[in-house]
Steps between C-alpha positions, in 0.01 A plus 500: 500500500780737589675415172192599299492856639823622337396338172161678510667832569727446201200425280322814618810705432533355150131565436540863608802542272316347206194718565715813524667414170178419318277784625549870423294819505443740212438860613260732322792709372689197365491244223698178526681295236538129580812333359603136511871429477545853359229463235185719527182302563216743570416854617279559802329840525216419742585604857474244780656171611640273228693174480795370301719192493747524786870511419422471129309813414595859589270802543649824359297813596469803272348835600181585312483866614605809304878523540736797465842487341737799494725523195847640565565854371658506157602756241289507182569687174184665370395555141633857503840373622438623853619285787259422782545301821178300545382342827197273442291235674277214378186341644425139398313182593596134474210356302651167392736343758557195276626707208711715733655189654577353159650825366690642797474258790375575849783740590373854557830659400486341155147635445599854599814490287301393195229761564760773553672415171171510308393833654843655438502392136148631441585833663799545273309407184196719565676801651756487221227619263360776725621854576572644841197729471269202444644308796452798733153596371153346489627263228661287773177299550507395135869408525454297820197319352713392206779380732252306715354331191845390380611373843171316555528330159853374575422389858191297406732217403614492864145484642517862621242770424644853517238740637695825476843651429569853626790743503544607859765760424675635192812713549753647266867411548698751706677658203176530303322648801757776535482582128120509503494715813743739334280521189192548716671782687603665174145465368353649816744790480403557136132500592571740787689736269220488248244572773706794623532637146127464440432669835737786416332539160154504655620750764646731233180470297285587802727792594493630142122476492469677835743772389304545177175529691664744742623715210157497338328588828745784570461632146121487530518670840732772369272551201197527725686738735615718212148504363353599837776755555432651158129514569568666836736752349246566229233567762743716701587703192129542433443621855796740478376628168150552634639678805727717285212587275287596800747752643836525321638760743437291812625182332825670400550628856424157650733317263777751577457440874510126441823543308647697794407221743643224287813695411582667832318283754803281577717806565795355308419622148680792336359687202698768317267754338499870436325718757223602266418147386127440468534170694589701813213740461302366795813505719549868427132587542240304700191381308227764485132438549465522127749208463305292751159597378432144387520378859146633563223241517421380153162483344324167451658293226838672526831329594626545857868597533665401833637777718874560479678499835767746598836440337831591664758627255866560535 
């Protein structure tokens, strides 16, 4: 009885080992390829618990989710002979594990190396026919769609479906960057000079227009002033003439007194005349009542002559 216990334990242990080798679980994110002595037998895609021949068959899992693969940065010559350093990435799915196993084996590094070579070759072919302006503009979607189509067509033989290929970053080489920045700076300076010249031209044009308007306004104002001044002088002459015609003797006396005030009022004027000059008549003899007879109140309709104040003569 005691000898049977160790034997039973050995049987249980062997049964557990056999069960562990024959049973395996397929996750929802996996698909499993069963091989027998290195030869593919079947593909299992249904999740759950599955069985295989122990020690004879092998379960190789493959991820069925959308996978990302970063392609190393590389320098590409564009269609316009510009050089561009391109950093891209690829998104793909393993849709046929059997074909992938037959073409590249189960090693992940081999799959990525093959995918990287295909993406790099397609980038060079497609970008080699495009200009830098197209790569950096809205035309990039068309370019990337063409690259994705080429890569997907080549990777179908490996059981891989390429969902998308994108350029993460596109930079110019250092020497090209400096040259382009220099050209951009020169272009900006040219645009700035042109803007300054156009501004100076517009400023000169505005100043010239304002100066022309100012000249016209001043000329019109001077013309109006001269016209008004002429009309005023004409009216004044008419008034003087009417006053003179009313009483010539008084008008002559008043005008002479006005001349004395304007000529001698400042006290600094000197006038050399003979003693019997008619201009000095009122200085030699004071005006008589006959001379000032026009200062009496005038009849209706006559012209009033202002009174003449006393004038000091020297």
